[in-house]
N, C-alpha and C positions, 0 to 999 in steps of 0.2 A: 504494500500500500504506500502510495506516495503522499508526501505532505504538501499542502498548498503553498505556493510560492507567493509570499505577501508582496514582494517587489514587483512581480508580474501583474498582480491585480491592481496595484496603485498606479502603475504606469499608464500614461495617456498616449494614445496613438496620434501622432502628428497628422498624418495623411494616410488614408486607406486607399486601396486601388479603386474602390467604388466611388470615393469622393473625387479622386482625380478624374476619372472618366465622366462623372456627372458634370464637373466643372468644365471639362473640354467640350462637352455637348452644349452646355449653356453658352460658352464663348463662341462656338461655331454658329449657333442660332443667332446670337447677337450680331456677329459679323455679317451674316447673310441678310439680316433685317436692315442693317446699316447700309449695305450695298444696294439693296432693292428699293428702299423707301425714298431716297433722294431722286431716283429715276421716275418714280410715280409722281412725285410733286412737280417735276419738270414737265412731264407729259400733260399734266392737267391744264397748264396755261397754253393758250394757242400761240403758235409760232408766228412771227411777223411775216407778212407776205412780201418776200424779196425775190425779184426775178433772178433766175439762175443764169450765169454767164457761160456755164459749161454745157456742151451738147448732151442730150439724153444718152445715158449709157445703154449700149446694146448688150444683149446677153451673150455670154461666151467669152472666149479668150481674146484679149486685145494686146497687140504688140506695141507697147508705148515706148517712149524714149527711156523711161526708167528701167523697163524690162530689158531693152537692148543694152543699156549700160551694165546691168547685172550679168548678162550673158557674156559680155566682153571681159569682165573681171573674173568670171568663173571658169574661163578656159584654162586648160592645163597645158 
């Protein structure tokens, strides 16, 4: 028969695994809410009607000057 260890009973656990995972879940939820909520507030206000100077984008691949420059730098 073993004797109870009084030092073990009086010891307080600083952090348990359950507490750490619960805190991580709360922090993740708060970060997600902070990232999503400002976008919702911005979408609620109507955007000013400014005519676009760029031509309408066509669907698919477009070979632009930026892409050409990348291809030149990526050559081996």
